[in-house]
All heavy atoms as an XYZ file, in Angstrom:
764
protein
N     100.759    107.696    115.576
C     101.483    106.927    114.586
C     101.675    107.797    113.342
O     100.836    108.625    112.980
C     100.732    105.664    114.213
C     100.525    104.695    115.365
S     102.059    104.080    116.136
C     102.848    103.172    114.790
N     102.787    107.543    112.665
C     103.097    108.247    111.426
C     103.445    107.200    110.343
O     104.097    106.206    110.614
C     104.335    109.168    111.592
C     104.084    110.295    112.557
C     105.351    111.098    112.756
C     105.072    112.158    113.827
N     106.284    112.800    114.303
N     103.008    107.499    109.136
C     103.432    106.717    107.938
C     104.335    107.633    107.140
O     103.980    108.771    106.840
C     102.206    106.313    107.150
N     105.534    107.104    106.854
C     106.565    107.944    106.212
C     107.066    107.176    104.956
O     107.370    105.985    105.009
C     107.753    108.203    107.174
C     107.253    108.895    108.451
C     108.864    108.991    106.495
C     108.224    108.899    109.582
N     107.181    107.928    103.861
C     107.788    107.397    102.643
C     108.532    108.525    101.972
O     108.026    109.631    101.864
C     106.754    106.760    101.720
C     107.446    106.027    100.635
C     108.115    104.816    100.699
C     107.540    106.465     99.285
N     108.646    104.516     99.487
C     108.317    105.479     98.588
C     107.108    107.576     98.599
C     108.641    105.576     97.243
C     107.444    107.684     97.244
C     108.172    106.703     96.599
N     109.725    108.203    101.490
C     110.574    109.177    100.763
C     110.774    110.406    101.636
O     110.712    111.561    101.173
C     109.951    109.532     99.417
C     110.994    110.102     98.446
O     112.171    109.930     98.608
N     110.535    110.869     97.473
N     110.984    110.171    102.950
C     111.277    111.245    103.919
C     110.110    112.201    104.178
O     110.329    113.300    104.663
C     112.533    112.004    103.578
C     113.756    111.114    103.585
O     113.928    110.315    104.496
N     114.562    111.216    102.527
N     108.891    111.859    103.781
C     107.738    112.706    104.022
C     106.710    111.968    104.862
O     106.498    110.764    104.654
C     107.047    113.078    102.708
C     107.818    114.045    101.836
C     107.710    115.452    102.329
C     108.437    116.379    101.372
N     108.557    117.716    101.856
N     106.079    112.656    105.769
C     104.947    112.059    106.523
C     103.751    112.097    105.600
O     103.329    113.173    105.184
C     104.698    112.850    107.816
C     105.875    112.744    108.751
C     103.414    112.339    108.502
C     105.815    113.612    109.990
N     103.231    110.918    105.287
C     102.121    110.854    104.369
C     100.791    110.588    105.098
O      99.711    110.731    104.493
C     102.341    109.780    103.266
C     102.585    108.439    103.859
C     103.523    110.238    102.385
C     102.657    107.295    102.825
N     100.865    110.218    106.353
C      99.691    110.036    107.194
C     100.130    110.119    108.643
O     101.245    109.759    109.005
C      99.041    108.678    106.939
N      99.220    110.627    109.507
C      99.512    110.784    110.915
C      98.222    110.735    111.706
O      97.257    111.405    111.396
C     100.258    112.106    111.139
C     100.812    112.264    112.525
C     101.725    113.497    112.626
O     101.790    114.311    111.674
O     102.407    113.599    113.640
N      98.238    109.867    112.738
C      97.015    109.736    113.562
C      97.320    109.109    114.919
O      98.209    108.316    115.055
C      96.000    108.825    112.818
O      94.872    108.629    113.632
N      96.540    109.530    115.916
C      96.565    108.925    117.253
C      95.541    107.800    117.371
O      95.367    107.215    118.430
C      96.322    109.961    118.331
C      97.442    110.950    118.450
O      98.586    110.599    118.161
O      97.164    112.118    118.765
N      94.822    107.528    116.295
C      93.693    106.613    116.339
C      93.785    105.552    115.262
O      92.807    105.284    114.565
C      92.375    107.361    116.214
N      94.954    104.865    115.129
C      95.054    103.800    114.185
C      94.387    102.526    114.756
O      94.276    102.398    115.976
C      96.486    103.469    113.764
O      97.231    103.084    114.956
C      97.169    104.688    113.150
N      94.029    101.637    113.876
C      93.470    100.325    114.277
C      94.449     99.268    113.792
O      94.831     99.270    112.603
C      92.107    100.098    113.625
C      91.570     98.705    113.951
C      91.117    101.164    114.059
N      94.892     98.369    114.680
C      95.873     97.350    114.273
C      95.152     96.029    113.999
O      94.466     95.504    114.896
C      96.957     97.204    115.344
C      97.946     96.088    114.944
C      97.678     98.490    115.618
N      95.335     95.527    112.774
C      94.814     94.220    112.388
C      95.920     93.529    111.590
O      96.501     94.109    110.670
C      93.537     94.334    111.528
C      92.368     94.908    112.369
C      93.139     92.971    110.933
C      91.093     95.015    111.633
N      96.195     92.280    111.985
C      97.232     91.478    111.335
C      98.536     92.262    111.220
O      99.216     92.254    110.184
C      96.748     91.013    109.945
C      95.525     90.115    110.012
C      94.951     89.717    108.683
O      95.131     90.465    107.694
O      94.301     88.650    108.594
N      98.933     92.918    112.319
C     100.194     93.654    112.413
C     100.271     94.894    111.467
O     101.348     95.388    111.258
C     101.398     92.725    112.176
C     101.529     91.714    113.266
O     101.348     92.020    114.465
N     101.832     90.490    112.871
N      99.148     95.294    110.913
C      99.144     96.511    110.078
C      98.357     97.590    110.819
O      97.281     97.340    111.338
C      98.440     96.240    108.759
C      99.222     95.282    107.881
O     100.404     95.568    107.568
N      98.606     94.224    107.486
N      98.937     98.800    110.820
C      98.224     99.959    111.385
C      97.352    100.547    110.278
O      97.851    100.914    109.187
C      99.200    101.032    111.853
C      99.820    100.736    113.180
N      99.275    101.209    114.338
C     100.907    100.027    113.498
C     100.023    100.762    115.352
N     101.032    100.068    114.876
N      96.065    100.595    110.510
C      95.098    101.242    109.594
C      94.832    102.640    110.082
O      94.377    102.842    111.232
C      93.803    100.414    109.530
C      93.920     99.139    108.733
C      94.485     97.989    109.270
C      93.458     99.099    107.413
C      94.610     96.846    108.524
C      93.540     97.972    106.674
C      94.123     96.793    107.242
O      94.205     95.665    106.482
N      95.147    103.610    109.236
C      94.990    105.027    109.561
C      93.615    105.504    109.110
O      93.186    105.162    108.003
C      96.040    105.885    108.865
C      97.433    105.722    109.393
C      98.151    104.541    109.239
C      98.020    106.779    110.071
C      99.464    104.428    109.717
C      99.310    106.662    110.600
C     100.003    105.491    110.424
N      92.932    106.320    109.911
C      91.674    106.916    109.428
C      91.901    107.617    108.080
O      92.937    108.287    107.893
C      91.286    107.908    110.534
C      92.013    107.425    111.745
C      93.288    106.822    111.250
N      90.969    107.482    107.198
C      91.102    108.040    105.835
C      91.352    109.536    105.875
O      92.093    110.097    105.101
C      89.881    107.713    105.007
C      90.171    107.580    103.550
N      90.111    108.656    102.713
C      90.586    106.543    102.816
C      90.466    108.266    101.507
N      90.734    106.961    101.549
N      90.749    110.248    106.852
C      90.944    111.675    106.926
C      92.299    112.080    107.510
O      92.637    113.265    107.600
C      89.778    112.388    107.664
C      89.654    111.932    109.120
O      90.462    111.123    109.593
O      88.701    112.412    109.767
N      93.155    111.078    107.876
C      94.459    111.402    108.438
C      95.565    111.309    107.365
O      96.719    111.631    107.629
C      94.797    110.511    109.603
O      95.070    109.163    109.162
N      95.208    110.861    106.162
C      96.233    110.778    105.115
C      96.355    112.126    104.424
O      95.399    112.885    104.357
C      95.937    109.638    104.095
C      94.721    109.972    103.239
C      95.783    108.295    104.796
C      94.477    109.002    102.079
N      97.562    112.405    103.927
C      97.787    113.659    103.193
C      97.485    113.374    101.742
O      98.325    112.836    101.001
C      99.207    114.143    103.425
C      99.411    114.484    104.899
C     100.752    115.097    105.185
C     100.825    115.439    106.663
N     102.088    116.079    106.998
N      96.282    113.665    101.338
C      95.706    113.274    100.046
C      96.561    113.692     98.824
O      96.471    113.022     97.810
C      94.264    113.793     99.938
C      93.370    113.063    100.916
C      91.954    113.663    100.922
C      91.044    112.989    101.927
N      91.543    112.723    103.225
N      97.320    114.715     98.952
C      98.131    115.165     97.836
C      99.160    114.128     97.393
O      99.664    114.155     96.266
C      98.823    116.509     98.082
C      99.866    116.498     99.172
C      99.331    116.819    100.566
O      98.128    116.644    100.825
O     100.121    117.272    101.402
N      99.494    113.162     98.287
C     100.454    112.120     97.962
C      99.826    110.811     97.435
O     100.539    109.881     97.132
C     101.287    111.828     99.187
C     102.063    112.965     99.737
C     101.992    113.337    101.067
C     102.939    113.731     98.933
C     102.703    114.440    101.596
C     103.632    114.799     99.406
C     103.504    115.158    100.705
O     104.240    116.205    101.230
N      98.526    110.762     97.380
C      97.818    109.491     97.102
C      97.097    109.597     95.718
O      96.326    110.517     95.489
C      96.807    109.198     98.175
C      97.442    108.841     99.487
C      97.993    109.799    100.282
C      97.559    107.537     99.895
C      98.616    109.497    101.484
C      98.132    107.188    101.109
C      98.696    108.178    101.889
N      97.415    108.629     94.874
C      96.775    108.557     93.525
C      96.027    107.204     93.442
O      96.590    106.169     93.736
C      97.845    108.581     92.407
C      98.882    109.675     92.541
C      98.288    111.047     92.309
C      99.344    112.107     92.395
N      98.972    113.275     93.122
N      94.777    107.274     93.021
C      94.029    106.015     92.892
C      94.684    105.058     91.941
O      95.286    105.446     90.968
C      92.652    106.442     92.350
C      92.571    107.907     92.646
C      93.978    108.429     92.666
N      94.571    103.758     92.246
C      95.118    102.697     91.409
C      93.977    101.805     90.935
O      92.906    101.758     91.568
C      96.096    101.861     92.272
O      96.465    100.662     91.592
N      94.223    101.129     89.844
C      93.208    100.197     89.341
C      93.340     98.815     89.998
O      92.547     97.910     89.712
C      93.427    100.039     87.808
C      93.162    101.277     87.012
C      91.716    101.790     87.157
O      90.786    100.961     87.114
O      91.515    103.018     87.339
N      94.363     98.620     90.824
C      94.574     97.323     91.487
C      93.540     96.994     92.564
O      93.153     97.891     93.326
C      96.015     97.303     92.112
O      96.949     97.609     91.088
C      96.325     95.966     92.740
N      93.166     95.739     92.612
C      92.258     95.224     93.636
C      92.741     93.869     94.072
O      93.402     93.144     93.312
C      90.806     95.121     93.129
C      90.234     96.421     92.704
N      89.706     97.315     93.547
C      90.117     96.991     91.469
C      89.281     98.399     92.908
N      89.536     98.202     91.646
N      92.467     93.522     95.325
C      92.733     92.169     95.809
C      91.596     91.794     96.744
O      90.763     92.632     97.109
C      94.079     92.082     96.534
O      94.041     92.915     97.714
N      91.568     90.513     97.104
C      90.437     90.056     97.893
C      90.961     89.358     99.143
O      91.891     88.555     99.101
C      89.591     89.082     97.094
C      88.172     88.964     97.624
O      87.927     89.312     98.782
N      87.271     88.494     96.822
N      90.389     89.717    100.266
C      90.647     89.043    101.559
C      89.412     88.268    101.914
O      88.316     88.818    101.928
C      90.988     90.082    102.649
S      91.130     89.341    104.306
N      89.580     86.990    102.328
C      88.400     86.159    102.616
C      87.501     86.734    103.742
O      86.291     86.528    103.731
C      88.955     84.840    103.026
C      90.358     84.785    102.537
C      90.782     86.245    102.388
N      88.097     87.462    104.668
C      87.257     87.934    105.777
C      87.077     89.463    105.853
O      86.187     89.942    106.519
C      87.780     87.389    107.132
C      89.049     88.003    107.652
C      90.295     87.620    107.338
C      89.175     89.079    108.558
N      91.219     88.379    107.968
C      90.529     89.312    108.765
C      88.250     89.874    109.232
C      91.029     90.280    109.638
C      88.728     90.844    110.106
C      90.089     91.055    110.265
N      87.925     90.195    105.116
C      87.772     91.675    105.115
C      86.989     92.197    103.915
O      86.269     93.207    104.026
C      89.122     92.382    105.203
C      89.787     92.197    106.574
C      91.091     92.929    106.671
C      92.160     92.330    105.838
N      93.341     91.782    106.388
N      87.124     91.533    102.763
C      86.475     91.993    101.563
C      87.461     92.371    100.471
O      88.613     91.963    100.490
N      86.991     93.149     99.525
C      87.842     93.536     98.347
C      88.579     94.816     98.679
O      87.987     95.842     99.054
C      87.003     93.739     97.117
C      87.873     94.033     95.882
C      87.050     94.251     94.636
O      86.261     95.187     94.558
O      87.280     93.467     93.693
N      89.895     94.776     98.519
C      90.734     95.928     98.798
C      91.000     96.715     97.515
O      91.107     96.164     96.428
C      92.094     95.511     99.365
N      91.060     98.029     97.673
C      91.509     98.938     96.577
C      92.811     99.569     97.031
O      93.160     99.555     98.212
C      90.448    100.054     96.391
O      89.257     99.500     95.884
N      93.558    100.090     96.060
C      94.901    100.535     96.367
C      95.136    101.979     95.921
O      94.411    102.509     95.032
C      95.921     99.629     95.636
C      96.025     98.282     96.249
C      95.043     97.315     95.982
C      97.015     97.930     97.170
C      95.107     96.059     96.550
C      97.092     96.711     97.754
C      96.111     95.744     97.446
O      96.165     94.514     98.028
N      96.143    102.597     96.554
C      96.682    103.890     96.122
C      98.145    103.738     95.769
O      98.879    102.972     96.418
C      96.612    104.921     97.252
C      95.277    105.370     97.712
C      94.797    105.111     98.962
C      94.474    106.173     96.836
C      93.564    105.588     99.385
C      93.248    106.617     97.239
C      92.788    106.349     98.508
O      91.568    106.801     98.912
N      98.587    104.462     94.747
C      99.988    104.635     94.506
C     100.392    105.923     95.221
O      99.701    106.906     95.160
C     100.270    104.749     93.024
O      99.995    103.452     92.408
C     101.730    105.122     92.690
N     101.503    105.844     95.943
C     101.993    107.026     96.670
C     103.025    107.735     95.803
O     103.919    107.102     95.242
C     102.612    106.600     98.003
C     101.519    105.941     98.856
C     103.177    107.810     98.738
C     102.065    105.267    100.095
N     102.879    109.035     95.691
C     103.802    109.842     94.917
C     104.353    111.022     95.787
O     103.510    111.806     96.256
C     103.181    110.355     93.663
C     104.143    111.094     92.769
C     103.553    111.511     91.414
O     102.668    110.764     90.911
O     103.944    112.580     90.920
N     105.654    111.015     95.960
C     106.285    112.067     96.786
C     107.486    112.603     95.997
O     108.399    111.804     95.667
C     106.759    111.532     98.132
C     107.532    112.579     98.927
C     105.548    111.043     98.993
N     107.493    113.882     95.717
C     108.583    114.522     95.016
C     109.004    113.792     93.759
O     110.185    113.547     93.527
C     109.775    114.736     96.004
C     109.438    115.678     97.112
C     110.534    115.875     98.116
O     111.596    115.201     98.024
O     110.360    116.733     98.983
N     108.029    113.407     92.977
C     108.276    112.802     91.683
C     108.542    111.276     91.706
O     108.611    110.661     90.682
N     108.671    110.704     92.896
C     108.895    109.260     93.023
C     107.613    108.558     93.356
O     106.811    109.064     94.192
C     109.930    108.943     94.105
C     111.329    109.404     93.775
C     112.312    108.936     94.851
C     113.729    109.367     94.471
N     114.689    108.943     95.488
N     107.368    107.443     92.686
C     106.145    106.684     92.916
C     106.395    105.365     93.599
O     107.423    104.713     93.361
C     105.421    106.400     91.586
C     104.782    107.611     91.009
C     103.804    107.267     89.863
O     103.822    106.147     89.382
N     102.958    108.206     89.506
N     105.471    104.972     94.488
C     105.505    103.671     95.157
C     104.160    103.040     94.814
O     103.131    103.329     95.451
C     105.678    103.858     96.663
C     105.992    102.579     97.343
O     105.783    101.490     96.840
N     106.439    102.692     98.598
N     104.143    102.243     93.740
C     102.890    101.697     93.210
C     102.186    100.779     94.207
O     102.804     99.873     94.789
C     103.192    100.903     91.937
C     101.934    100.390     91.241
C     102.250     99.857     89.864
C     101.063     99.160     89.187
N      99.771     99.753     89.328
N     100.903    101.050     94.411
C     100.025    100.213     95.249
C     100.545    100.040     96.653
O     100.376     98.966     97.283
C      99.799     98.837     94.575
C      99.164     98.935     93.210
O      98.507     99.958     92.941
O      99.337     97.993     92.420
N     101.187    101.045     97.201
C     101.796    100.967     98.541
C     100.799    101.180     99.681
O     101.181    101.051    100.858
C     102.949    101.942     98.640
N      99.589    101.582     99.377
C      98.561    101.772    100.410
C      97.314    101.064     99.960
O      96.962    101.023     98.760
C      98.290    103.259    100.597
N      96.592    100.532    100.925
C      95.311     99.852    100.527
C      94.247    100.186    101.554
O      94.494    100.635    102.675
C      95.483     98.369    100.411
C      95.594     97.592    101.661
C      94.603     97.030    102.416
C      96.804     97.321    102.428
N      95.078     96.414    103.524
C      96.414     96.558    103.584
C      98.145     97.625    102.225
C      97.337     96.149    104.537
C      99.053     97.149    103.171
C      98.661     96.441    104.297
N      92.994    100.013    101.085
C      91.810    100.252    101.909
C      90.677     99.385    101.399
O      90.755     98.829    100.300
C      91.439    101.734    101.899
C      91.022    102.236    100.532
C      89.679    102.357    100.161
C      91.990    102.565     99.556
C      89.286    102.801     98.907
C      91.594    103.027     98.314
C      90.272    103.126     98.012
O      89.884    103.535     96.716
N      89.629     99.302    102.196
C      88.486     98.490    101.830
C      87.274     99.448    101.662
O      86.751     99.906    102.668
C      88.207     97.446    102.872
C      89.281     96.382    102.954
C      90.383     96.580    103.797
C      89.223     95.261    102.168
C      91.408     95.637    103.844
C      90.244     94.342    102.212
C      91.329     94.510    103.042
O      92.338     93.572    103.093
N      86.858     99.725    100.429
C      85.690    100.605    100.219
C      84.432    100.064    100.912
O      83.644    100.836    101.427
C      85.528    100.650     98.704
C      86.824    100.189     98.169
C      87.442     99.264     99.170
N      84.299     98.757    100.841
C      83.180     98.083    101.543
C      83.801     96.967    102.391
O      84.473     96.115    101.849
C      82.222     97.452    100.504
C      81.601     98.413     99.531
C      80.644     99.387    100.145
O      79.946     98.991    101.133
O      80.571    100.561     99.730
N      83.571     97.023    103.687
C      84.186     96.015    104.559
C      83.116     95.041    105.026
O      81.925     95.365    105.076
C      84.896     96.647    105.784
C      86.075     97.458    105.369
C      83.939     97.454    106.616
N      83.562     93.836    105.360
C      82.658     92.843    105.919
C      82.336     93.239    107.360
O      82.982     94.105    107.940
C      83.319     91.466    105.898
O      84.384     91.484    106.831
N      81.356     92.579    107.918
C      80.971     92.844    109.295
C      82.105     92.551    110.253
O      82.243     93.234    111.280
C      79.693     92.040    109.697
C      78.456     92.536    108.999
O      78.439     93.692    108.505
O      77.469     91.758    108.948
N      82.928     91.570    109.940
C      84.065     91.208    110.820
C      85.156     92.272    110.814
O      85.977     92.341    111.741
C      84.683     89.863    110.387
C      83.759     88.721    110.532
C      83.306     88.185    109.166
O      83.262     88.937    108.204
N      82.953     86.937    109.110
N      85.178     93.117    109.800
C      86.259     94.129    109.666
C      85.721     95.556    109.797
O      86.398     96.484    109.320
C      86.950     93.926    108.311
N      84.611     95.729    110.392
C      83.958     97.031    110.458
C      84.852     98.094    111.094
O      84.761     99.278    110.767
C      82.575     96.951    111.173
C      81.718     98.147    110.826
C      82.763     96.773    112.673
C      81.197     98.150    109.417
N      85.820     97.685    111.974
C      86.677     98.668    112.629
C      87.666     99.361    111.637
O      88.227    100.400    112.029
C      87.487     98.008    113.771
O      88.255     96.958    113.246
C      86.580     97.502    114.874
N      87.848     98.793    110.471
C      88.772     99.440    109.507
C      88.009    100.094    108.349
O      88.623    100.527    107.358
C      89.836     98.472    108.961
C      89.200     97.258    108.279
C      90.788     98.066    110.049
C      90.185     96.421    107.515
N      86.705    100.259    108.516
C      85.959    101.034    107.513
C      86.517    102.466    107.479
O      86.778    103.060    108.477
C      84.478    101.068    107.890
C      83.610    101.754    106.852
C      82.161    101.692    107.262
C      81.303    102.492    106.342
N      80.827    101.760    105.185
N      86.725    102.970    106.250
C      87.346    104.303    106.048
C      88.728    104.444    106.636
O      89.103    105.502    107.134
C      86.391    105.399    106.585
C      85.061    105.405    105.874
O      85.008    105.298    104.678
N      83.985    105.509    106.657
N      89.528    103.395    106.562
C      90.892    103.379    107.033
C      91.849    102.922    105.909
O      91.441    102.188    105.016
C      91.062    102.482    108.240
C      90.565    103.055    109.529
N      89.231    103.370    109.721
C      91.198    103.402    110.653
C      89.102    103.872    110.970
N      90.277    103.881    111.514
N      93.108    103.346    105.991
C      94.139    103.038    104.992
C      95.345    102.435    105.699
O      95.753    102.894    106.752
C      94.558    104.331    104.259
C      95.629    104.043    103.213
C      93.362    105.039    103.623
N      95.917    101.392    105.085
C      97.114    100.693    105.617
C      98.227    100.790    104.565
O      98.011    101.114    103.385
C      96.834     99.264    105.993
N      99.483    100.442    104.965
C     100.644    100.655    104.111
C     101.565     99.426    104.109
O     101.601     98.677    105.061
C     101.439    101.841    104.628
C     100.637    103.108    104.648
C     100.017    103.533    105.828
C     100.514    103.907    103.520
C      99.273    104.727    105.842
C      99.747    105.061    103.542
C      99.146    105.478    104.704
N     102.330     99.346    103.033
C     103.398     98.341    102.914
C     104.380     98.849    101.870
O     104.391    100.063    101.589
C     102.840     96.952    102.562
C     102.156     96.812    101.237
C     101.437     97.795    100.532
C     102.044     95.653    100.439
N     100.972     97.290     99.387
C     101.302     95.993     99.271
C     102.525     94.370    100.570
C     101.037     95.080     98.277
C     102.251     93.465     99.566
C     101.521     93.789     98.461
N     105.209     97.985    101.311
C     106.162     98.354    100.249
C     107.082     99.442    100.652
O     107.266    100.413     99.899
C     105.412     98.675     98.928
C     104.723     97.508     98.292
C     104.216     97.842     96.903
C     103.725     96.626     96.219
N     103.278     96.919     94.851
N     107.680     99.315    101.819
C     108.707    100.300    102.208
C     108.183    101.548    102.957
O     108.979    102.402    103.316
N     106.879    101.656    103.085
C     106.354    102.764    103.890
C     106.614    102.446    105.359
O     106.245    101.386    105.835
C     104.842    102.965    103.637
C     104.297    104.071    104.563
C     104.589    103.315    102.182
N     107.281    103.336    106.036
C     107.630    103.148    107.442
C     106.507    103.657    108.330
O     106.064    104.794    108.168
C     108.927    103.885    107.780
C     109.392    103.665    109.206
C     110.651    104.434    109.501
O     111.063    105.309    108.700
O     111.226    104.201    110.593
N     106.034    102.790    109.210
C     104.977    103.177    110.162
C     105.612    103.124    111.540
O     106.133    102.084    111.993
C     103.767    102.227    110.082
C     102.746    102.587    111.151
C     103.137    102.334    108.681
N     105.582    104.257    112.213
C     106.220    104.313    113.554
C     105.524    105.364    114.429
O     104.781    106.216    113.953
C     107.711    104.626    113.459
C     108.036    105.986    112.890
C     109.537    106.150    112.801
C     109.887    107.554    112.405
N     111.340    107.755    112.345
N     105.772    105.248    115.739
C     105.176    106.222    116.649
C     106.060    107.425    116.806
O     107.163    107.476    116.403
C     104.949    105.565    118.025
O     106.129    105.038    118.520
């Protein structure tokens, strides 16, 4: 699977985990140069508190377009150290 934004592959992995129709990429499969930490957080009743990244490619930013769970609940252990995408990030095989 590949995550693409602004015509750049920002993550690539053969080992994504699908939960709620989102592909979660292993954290070591993201191209870290495109990811900037965000102050945004949200809460999922069964996964835990999510943190976000803003994606920046060639000067363009996509605020909070990637999220991950620094601490996951026991029910979501399969996405520990994984990152998912939205806001126009294309995920395809």
